[in-house]
VEXVOMI-421298 format. One record per atom (N, C-alpha, C): x, y, z. Coordinates in pm, whole numbers, padded with zeros to 5 digits, always signed. Layout:
residues N
XYZ/...
END
This chain:
residues 312
+07357+06702+10517/+07448+06586+10475/+07393+06456+10540/+07335+06464+10649/+07281+06360+10707/+07163+06297+10642/+07078+06401+10601/+06950+06365+10529/+06984+06299+10390/+07091+06340+10327/+07131+06274+10201/+07179+06132+10227/+07253+06120+10349/+07305+05982+10378/+07168+05893+10400/+07077+05933+10469/+06955+05854+10503/+06888+05833+10371/+06880+05918+10279/+06812+05890+10141/+06872+05790+10063/+06995+05790+10080/+07081+05682+10003/+07056+05551+10071/+07056+05557+10186/+07038+05421+10273/+06899+05359+10218/+06802+05442+10240/+06674+05399+10201/+06650+05347+10046/+06722+05411+09971/+06713+05372+09835/+06788+05243+09807/+06890+05216+09882/+06978+05099+09892/+06880+04971+09945/+06830+05011+10048/+06730+04903+10110/+06622+04869+10015/+06566+04962+09964/+06448+04930+09861/+06514+04852+09744/+06621+04860+09703/+06683+04797+09587/+06713+04658+09623/+06759+04644+09747/+06784+04504+09800/+06658+04426+09805/+06562+04486+09863/+06429+04425+09858/+06365+04394+09726/+06385+04471+09639/+06331+04454+09503/+06417+04317+09442/+06532+04333+09483/+06631+04225+09409/+06584+04074+09480/+06569+04097+09619/+06525+03977+09688/+06400+03914+09634/+06300+04013+09624/+06166+03971+09571/+06186+03906+09427/+06259+03965+09353/+06280+03923+09199/+06347+03781+09217/+06441+03762+09298/+06508+03628+09309/+06419+03531+09372/+06313+03563+09441/+06225+03467+09500/+06128+03423+09412/+06087+03495+09317/+05991+03460+09227/+06034+03386+09105/+06165+03374+09084/+06227+03294+08970/+06183+03143+08994/+06202+03088+09110/+06181+02942+09105/+06023+02919+09103/+05938+03011+09139/+05788+02984+09130/+05760+02979+08967/+05826+03059+08908/+05782+03072+08753/+05838+02955+08690/+05961+02903+08723/+06012+02776+08643/+05928+02668+08705/+05866+02654+08813/+05796+02539+08854/+05663+02538+08794/+05604+02658+08771/+05476+02656+08689/+05500+02609+08546/+05608+02642+08473/+05638+02597+08346/+05659+02458+08343/+05732+02393+08447/+05763+02259+08447/+05608+02183+08460/+05530+02223+08542/+05401+02164+08573/+05326+02170+08442/+05310+02272+08363/+05244+02298+08240/+05299+02189+08146/+05429+02170+08131/+05500+02074+08041/+05445+01927+08077/+05446+01908+08202/+05407+01760+08253/+05257+01746+08209/+05181+01843+08231/+05039+01822+08210/+05024+01803+08061/+05079+01869+07967/+05070+01845+07827/+05117+01708+07782/+05217+01676+07848/+05271+01542+07823/+05178+01439+07857/+05111+01436+07977/+05011+01356+08016/+04881+01350+07921/+04856+01465+07880/+04738+01469+07786/+04763+01410+07649/+04896+01430+07600/+04937+01358+07476/+04941+01206+07496/+04975+01151+07602/+04991+01005+07633/+04832+00962+07637/+04756+01029+07690/+04613+00984+07687/+04549+00982+07561/+04572+01100+07488/+04530+01082+07348/+04576+00975+07260/+04716+00941+07279/+04762+00835+07210/+04709+00695+07255/+04664+00684+07394/+04600+00565+07431/+04465+00559+07368/+04402+00664+07363/+04267+00663+07308/+04255+00631+07161/+04377+00675+07095/+04372+00617+06951/+04409+00464+06937/+04459+00415+07023/+04495+00275+07018/+04359+00206+07063/+04295+00235+07169/+04191+00168+07217/+04064+00201+07134/+04050+00334+07084/+03937+00357+06991/+04000+00419+06875/+04028+00345+06763/+04102+00393+06659/+04028+00514+06585/+03907+00491+06585/+03836+00612+06530/+03753+00697+06614/+03816+00715+06720/+03751+00779+06825/+03715+00929+06770/+03796+00986+06696/+03772+01132+06653/+03747+01136+06498/+03723+01011+06445/+03685+01007+06294/+03787+01054+06197/+03907+01063+06236/+04008+01115+06141/+04117+01001+06097/+04132+00896+06185/+04244+00808+06156/+04206+00682+06070/+04084+00613+06084/+04055+00503+05996/+03920+00499+05965/+03887+00427+05852/+03755+00420+05817/+03677+00302+05884/+03572+00313+05946/+03513+00216+06025/+03464+00095+05937/+03500-00025+05989/+03467-00149+05926/+03333-00189+05925/+03248-00155+06021/+03117-00192+06038/+03048-00055+06065/+02938-00040+05973/+02868+00075+05982/+02733+00030+06036/+02705+00087+06142/+02568+00063+06220/+02452+00141+06160/+02369+00103+06080/+02259+00183+06042/+02180+00264+06151/+02148+00382+06111/+02066+00458+06212/+01937+00411+06193/+01860+00348+06308/+01730+00308+06313/+01644+00409+06251/+01562+00373+06161/+01451+00472+06109/+01354+00477+06205/+01299+00592+06215/+01173+00609+06311/+01076+00519+06284/+01028+00472+06397/+00915+00375+06395/+00791+00429+06332/+00718+00350+06243/+00593+00391+06182/+00475+00305+06222/+00385+00339+06251/+00264+00244+06288/+00208+00184+06161/+00193+00048+06165/+00138-00028+06040/+00002+00018+06005/+00009+00045+05868/-00117+00100+05804/-00223-00012+05808/-00330+00013+05833/-00442-00076+05829/-00473-00115+05691/-00511-00256+05655/-00544-00283+05519/-00671-00218+05476/-00663-00199+05338/-00765-00121+05282/-00902-00200+05288/-01018-00154+05292/-01124-00247+05262/-01144-00321+05138/-01073-00265+05025/-01080-00332+04914/-01012-00469+04919/-00873-00476+04970/-00809-00576+04999/-00896-00688+05065/-00937-00650+05195/-01011-00748+05263/-01136-00793+05194/-01205-00723+05117/-01329-00763+05027/-01260-00873+04930/-01152-00856+04869/-01104-00941+04773/-01075-01073+04827/-00999-01078+04939/-00958-01187+05014/-01092-01278+05052/-01183-01203+05107/-01314-01294+05144/-01377-01346+05007/-01384-01261+04899/-01440-01323+04784/-01365-01438+04723/-01233-01459+04744/-01154-01565+04708/-01190-01676+04801/-01193-01639+04916/-01212-01770+05015/-01358-01827+04995/-01455-01731+04960/-01587-01797+04930/-01586-01881+04803/-01508-01835+04701/-01482-01913+04587/-01426-02055+04607/-01319-02053+04690/-01248-02182+04734/-01346-02275+04802/-01418-02214+04899/-01506-02303+04960/-01621-02344+04879/-01675-02284+04788/-01771-02332+04690/-01721-02430+04609/-01581-02432+04557/-01529-02516+04478/-01510-02634+04557/-01448-02649+04664/-01436-02754+04759/-01566-02830+04781/-01673-02759+04804/-01807-02831+04838/-01844-02882+04705/-01825-02845+04577/-01848-02912+04461/-01793-03042+04449/-01647-03036+04467/-01568-03153+04462/-01615-03255+04554/-01636-03210+04679/-01686-03316+04771/-01814-03383+04734/-01909-03306+04682/-02032-03374+04642/-02006-03462+04521/-01919-03415+04427/-01899-03496+04312/-01835-03626+04361/-01748-03621+04451/-01676-03742+04498/-01778-03848+04565/-01873-03790+04633/-01969-03868+04699/-02065-03926+04605/-02102-03851+04515/-02174-03919+04396/-02114-04024+04320/-01989-04020+04293/-01919-04110+04221/-01901-04230+04315/-01872-04220+04443/-01870-04332+04531/-02001-04413+04532/-02112-04333+04542/-02252-04395+04542/-02281-04478+04431/-02235-04416+04312/-02256-04485+04189/-02175-04618+04165/-02051-04608+04221/-01969-04729+04208/-02018-04827+04309/-02078-04787+04430/-02139-04886+04499/-02262-04944+04449/-02343-04870+04375/-02450-04920+04313/-02419-05024+04195/-02305-04991+04124/-02259-05075+04021/-02202-05197+04074/-02139-05188+04194/-02095-05328+04253/-02215-05402+04297/-02316-05352+04353/-02425-05424+04383/-02506-05493+04260/-02505-05424+04158/-02554-05477+04030/-02479-05590+03967/-02340-05574+03981/-02242-05681+03930/-02249-05805+04026/-02273-05781+04152/-02294-05904+04251/-02412-05976+04220/-02535-05900+04198/-02669-05959+04160/-02646-06041+04021/-02576-05984+03923/-02559-06046+03799/-02463-06170+03816/-02362-06169+03896/-02286-06274+03924/-02350-06387+03985/-02445-06358+04091/-02506-06454+04149/-02623-06531+04066/-02673-06466+03976/-02773-06515+03895/-02725-06566+03760/-02605-06533+03718/-02545-06592+03595/-02499-06737+03616/-02537-06835+03543/-02495-06971+03548/-02389-07006+03441/-02345-06899+03377/-02244-06927+03277/-02113-06971+03327/-02032-07045+03270/-01887-07077+03311/-01799-06949+03319/-01839-06845+03271/-01762-06729+03282/-01721-06686+03427/-01817-06732+03526/-01801-06693+03670/-01752-06826+03740/-01784-06948+03703/-01754-07058+03784/-01701-07170+03671/-01580-07146+03631/-01525-07246+03515/-01500-07374+03579/-01605-07453+03605/-01575-07581+03665/-01656-07691+03597/-01651-07692+03467/-01716-07798+03406/-01631-07931+03392/-01702-08035+03409/-01640-08162+03435/-01556-08205+03303/-01587-08157+03180/-01528-08187+03066/-01412-08083+03032/-01404-07979+03118/-01311-07885+03084/-01276-07815+03213/-01177-07872+03274/-01116-07796+03410/-01021-07679+03366/-01000-07600+03437/-00919-07475+03413/-00776-07508+03420/-00715-07601+03329/-00585-07630+03334/-00511-07563+03225/-00571-07471+03144/-00501-07412+03038/-00487-07485+02895/-00546-07606+02912/-00546-07695+02788/-00669-07744+02760/-00733-07733+02647/-00861-07801+02614/-00843-07935+02567/-00899-08048+02646/-00858-08178+02593/-00933-08208+02465/-00890-08313+02387/-00937-08353+02264/-01076-08437+02310/-01163-08430+02227/-01284-08507+02248/-01263-08658+02242/-01315-08736+02323/-01298-08872+02315/-01416-08948+02231/-01429-09081+02229/-01507-09152+02147/-01657-09109+02202/-01748-09103+02106/-01883-09063+02147/-01953-09178+02222/-02009-09156+02337/-02077-09248+02424/-02214-09194+02463/-02294-09270+02535/-02413-09228+02573/-02393-09125+02686/-02452-09010+02672/-02426-08892+02755/-02545-08836+02807/-02544-08777+02926/-02652-08707+02976/-02667-08565+02887/-02793-08513+02906/-02812-08404+02824/-02713-08283+02835/-02681-08282+02977/-02584-08161+02996/-02445-08191+02931/-02407-08321+02950/-02283-08356+02875/-02283-08352+02726/-02410-08367+02679/-02411-08361+02519/-02381-08209+02478/-02443-08123+02563/-02417-07984+02531/-02274-07952+02556/-02205-07994+02648/-02052-07977+02659/-01991-08018+02547/-02015-08146+02502/-01950-08202+02402/-01972-08139+02264/-02095-08084+02246/-02131-08005+02115/-02039-07867+02113/-02009-07806+02226/-01921-07693+02218/-01768-07728+02249/-01730-07860+02212/-01592-07891+02225/-01510-07839+02126/-01393-07803+02145/-01301-07742+02026/-01264-07846+01926/-01228-07805+01823/-01186-07889+01721/-01039-07941+01747/-00997-08039+01678/-00867-08103+01710/-00768-07994+01665/-00780-07920+01563/-00690-07820+01525/-00676-07708+01614/-00779-07675+01697/-00771-07583+01796/-00684-07632+01916/-00736-07741+01947/-00654-07811+02073/-00502-07817+02047/-00463-07864+01916/-00322-07880+01884/-00264-07730+01900/-00334-07624+01845/-00277-07479+01850/-00256-07441+01994/-00343-07469+02067/-00337-07434+02217/-00221-07511+02281/-00210-07641+02246/-00105-07713+02307/+00042-07671+02266/+00042-07601+02139/+00162-07557+02090/+00220-07440+02173/+00139-07373+02229/+00175-07254+02314/+00260-07295+02438/+00377-07285+02460/+00453-07335+02575/+00404-07277+02709/+00409-07355+02814/+00377-07306+02951/+00525-07292+03024/+00538-07182+03087/+00677-07163+03154/+00691-07260+03267/+00806-07303+03303/+00846-07376+03411/+00954-07313+03493/+00913-07223+03596/+01018-07147+03663/+00994-07185+03812/+01054-07123+03902/+01060-07151+04040/+00927-07076+04093/+00865-06978+04028/+00754-06918+04062/+00621-06974+03991/+00556-07066+04047/+00445-07136+04006/+00332-07042+03953/+00302-06943+04056/+00198-06854+04033/+00238-06751+03899/+00356-06720+03876/+00395-06635+03768/+00393-06716+03646/+00416-06854+03644/+00400-06945+03532/+00251-06945+03499/+00178-06963+03601/+00018-06952+03547/-00022-06829+03480/+00020-06721+03538/-00016-06585+03465/+00036-06573+03349/+00177-06601+03333/+00247-06595+03190/+00166-06676+03089/+00132-06786+03133/+00073-06884+03041/-00070-06822+02981/-00149-06773+03078/-00279-06717+03060/-00254-06599+02962/-00149-06515+02981/-00120-06405+02897/-00092-06453+02753/-00019-06565+02745/+00026-06608+02607/-00095-06648+02535/-00193-06727+02605/-00321-06777+02542/-00404-06653+02498/-00414-06552+02591/-00486-06424+02545/-00423-06344+02426/-00298-06349+02434/-00209-06278+02322/-00227-06357+02199/-00245-06487+02193/-00257-06550+02074/-00415-06562+02017/-00502-06498+02101/-00644-06488+02058/-00741-06609+02115/-00674-06684+02194/-00760-06810+02249/-00817-06760+02371/-00929-06669+02353/-00990-06612+02480/-01057-06709+02570/-01128-06811+02514/-01201-06903+02633/-01081-06965+02712/-00985-07008+02641/-00865-07088+02718/-00797-06996+02823/-00781-06861+02770/-00713-06775+02837/-00796-06732+02976/-00931-06741+02946/-01026-06715+03055/-01015-06813+03175/-01003-06945+03127/-00978-07046+03213/-00869-07055+03297/-00756-07017+03211/-00619-07024+03276/-00602-06892+03377/-00654-06794+03329/-00628-06673+03425/-00722-06679+03551/-00851-06753+03530/-00934-06766+03653/-00867-06863+03748/-00795-06964+03705/-00718-07056+03782/-00604-06974+03854/-00543-06874+03795/-00444-06817+03872/-00510-06716+03953/-00618-06637+03934/-00672-06554+04044/-00733-06636+04159/-00782-06727+04137/-00832-06824+04243/-00737-06874+04337/-00613-06936+04277/-00513-06993+04352/-00397-06913+04404/-00393-06786+04349/-00276-06705+04392/-00332-06554+04405/-00418-06545+04513/-00494-06412+04543/-00391-06317+04588/-00279-06356+04658/-00183-06251+04712/-00063-06226+04623/-00052-06286+04505/+00052-06290+04419/+00093-06137+04372/+00214-06113+04342/+00261-05966+04310/+00188-05938+04162/+00148-06031+04081/+00082-06008+03959/-00074-06013+03972/-00118-06028+04070/-00276-06046+04095/-00355-05918+04030/-00291-05803+04040/-00357-05701+03963/-00369-05710+03814/-00242-05765+03768/-00226-05792+03622/-00333-05900+03577/-00345-06009+03670/-00424-06123+03641/-00569-06089+03638/-00625-06017+03731/-00761-05981+03723/-00791-05893+03613/-00711-05800+03581/-00726-05705+03471/-00741-05775+03335/-00641-05874+03324/-00635-05946+03189/-00749-06046+03177/-00803-06103+03297/-00908-06188+03294/-01022-06112+03230/-01053-05986+03291/-01161-05903+03249/-01144-05878+03091/-01031-05859+03053/-00997-05825+02905/-01035-05944+02826/-01005-06066+02882/-01016-06191+02790/-01181-06192+02778/-01264-06153+02859/-01409-06161+02853/-01437-06056+02764/-01378-05937+02772/-01428-05829+02705/-01385-05846+02554/-01273-05896+02525/-01232-05922+02390/-01314-06036+02324/-01380-06122+02419/-01456-06223+02364/-01595-06181+02339/-01632-06063+02359/-01751-06002+02333/-01849-06034+02464/-01795-06053+02570/-01875-06092+02693/-01854-05967+02798/-01905-05858+02760/-01884-05735+02850/-01947-05758+02978/-02061-05820+02997/-02125-05847+03131/-02047-05919+03216/-01979-06028+03148/-01883-06113+03246/-01761-06036+03275/-01714-05953+03196/-01586-05879+03213/-01584-05775+03330/-01713-05708+03340/-01725-05576+03412/-01693-05625+03564/-01734-05733+03627/-01712-05737+03773/-01561-05768+03795/-01480-05828+03700/-01345-05840+03722/-01275-05701+03709/-01316-05614+03629/-01255-05490+03618/-01292-05408+03741/-01413-05417+03796/-01447-05332+03914/-01380-05387+04041/-01375-05522+04051/-01303-05573+04165/-01160-05543+04183/-01105-05535+04049/-00948-05503+04050/-00924-05354+04088/-01023-05267+04043/-01003-05141+04079/-01033-05117+04223/-01124-05165+04288/-01168-05140+04416/-01059-05207+04535/-01004-05332+04473/-00908-05394+04560/-00799-05325+04608/-00752-05225+04526/-00638-05149+04537/-00625-05040+04418/-00652-04929+04477/-00667-04817+04370/-00528-04761+04330/-00423-04807+04395/-00285-04768+04361/-00210-04887+04303/-00282-04998+04283/-00218-05113+04219/-00168-05069+04066/-00080-05154+04012/-00024-05114+03874/-00128-05108+03778/-00251-05195+03765/-00339-05206+03666/-00479-05163+03710/-00493-05105+03843/-00613-05042+03877/-00667-04932+03779/-00603-04853+03732/-00645-04750+03638/-00687-04803+03498/-00614-04898+03454/-00646-04959+03342/-00775-05026+03352/-00806-05096+03461/-00936-05171+03483/-01056-05077+03482/-01039-04953+03546/-01134-04847+03551/-01178-04798+03407/-01077-04790+03328/-01109-04746+03196/-01177-04860+03112/-01129-04993+03127/-01196-05096+03084/-01333-05114+03127/-01341-05080+03252/-01500-05086+03308/-01582-04992+03236/-01530-04879+03203/-01629-04782+03122/-01644-04843+02978/-01547-04908+02917/-01567-04967+02796/-01673-05086+02794/-01663-05161+02911/-01774-05276+02923/-01904-05213+02945/-01917-05102+03013/-02050-05026+03024/-02092-04981+02883/-01995-04919+02814/-02050-04878+02684/-02105-04997+02598/-02039-05098+02591/-02066-05218+02521/-02200-05285+02569/-02237-05257+02683/-02363-05311+02756/-02469-05194+02737/-02445-05079+02678/-02540-04970+02647/-02579-04896+02783/-02481-04899+02877/-02511-04825+03008/-02439-04697+03013/-02474-04602+02949/-02391-04478+02923/-02373-04406+03051/-02479-04415+03152/-02472-04333+03272/-02354-04402+03361/-02339-04541+03376/-02232-04591+03448/-02092-04575+03373/-02091-04564+03244/-01970-04545+03166/-01933-04406+03202/-02010-04316+03212/-01969-04177+03242/-01922-04171+03389/-01969-04230+03475/-01933-04240+03608/-01785-04294+03617/-01768-04393+03561/-01638-04469+03550/-01531-04371+03489/-01561-04302+03382/-01466-04207+03323/-01446-04071+03405/-01538-04033+03467/-01520-03926+03571/-01433-03966+03682/-01457-04087+03733/-01388-04147+03854/-01236-04159+03808/-01209-04191+03682/-01079-04211+03635/-00995-04071+03623/-01084-03971+03571/-01022-03838+03570/-01004-03777+03699/-01074-03813+03794/-01056-03733+03946/-00936-03810+04011/-00940-03968+03995/-00835-04032+04064/-00710-04034+03995/-00696-04034+03873/-00559-04051+03790/-00549-03937+03698/-00529-03819+03744/-00514-03705+03658/-00393-03718+03590/-00281-03766+03633/-00164-03765+03568/-00148-03875+03466/-00223-03997+03475/-00240-04079+03369/-00330-04038+03263/-00442-03956+03289/-00527-03913+03202/-00469-03826+03108/-00340-03763+03133/-00258-03678+03038/-00126-03739+03014/-00122-03874+03061/-00005-03947+03034/-00011-04076+02958/+00025-04189+03030/+00040-04326+02963/-00101-04359+02907/-00227-04330+02987/-00360-04377+02931/-00427-04259+02870/-00358-04136+02822/-00437-04042+02763/-00511-04077+02637/-00449-04159+02539/-00513-04207+02410/-00634-04288+02444/-00642-04364+02533/-00741-04464+02559/-00852-04380+02643/-00814-04304+02737/-00909-04209+02800/-00983-04121+02700/-00920-04049+02620/-00989-03964+02521/-01070-04036+02430/-01031-04146+02385/-01103-04236+02285/-01240-04290+02360/-01225-04327+02496/-01345-04372+02545/-01440-04252+02579/-01389-04134+02603/-01478-04026+02635/-01544-03984+02489/-01476-03996+02384/-01553-03969+02271/-01660-04060+02221/-01671-04169+02287/-01776-04268+02233/-01918-04253+02322/-01905-04173+02428/-02034-04135+02500/-02037-03989+02511/-02149-03958+02540/-02186-03817+02557/-02219-03798+02711/-02138-03742+02794/-02147-03731+02941/-02181-03587+02974/-02276-03586+03064/-02312-03445+03109/-02187-03377+03201/
END
């Protein structure tokens, strides 16, 4: 009986211990579950924050606005082939040769022009014609040829001037050409000389234009005056007297309005004088200095002058 009572007591005690142990473990299990929920909540909040800060952090939410290209692997620059280098060197040699030829041609033209200038200066210093110094006592460069007066006893030089005096009809025709009267006296002199030349009164135009060139060397129309003065002599059949005016007008200012015209007329004066070599030099100088005019405003005259001579 006693043994049975002890066995029941032991069983009861063990049951109580088991119940106590079970009751003690329940709070621990609940706390573990609560910690796991909190951890998951924190992880969810972190992921939400990452989505806001890095919208495409995992590549599933938004299409990226800027795509950064992946840099290609660097490649070493290939060395140029020997054929390309040879071609470049050949072209450089050709350019240097062409430049050398152009330089030589320019020097030859400049030397020829200087020789022509020297020849013209010698011709001008030895020529006693009134073409260079229009200062006859009976015919001052006023633009009007005076009518001859009553014959009187004259010196031999005066008799020669009187013999060349114009007729009364010519004097009247010259006087019929009006001379402008404006505030620009120099322009008036040039325009009057142009009117005389345009009317075909070449000697009178020569005197008038010589007066303009002498008295107004800095006038805006001086390039026109020198060029027209040369044309007045050239149209009068006096190419030798015309050439110095054309040459001086070209050399005075190569960019002046009538400088290219004078260079072409210089070639025509040389052709008229039978000097083919200098005519060709002038034409070559014109082609080199004024290529735009050679194919533009003065193309007709340039080609016509070139057809009149055979240049090498």
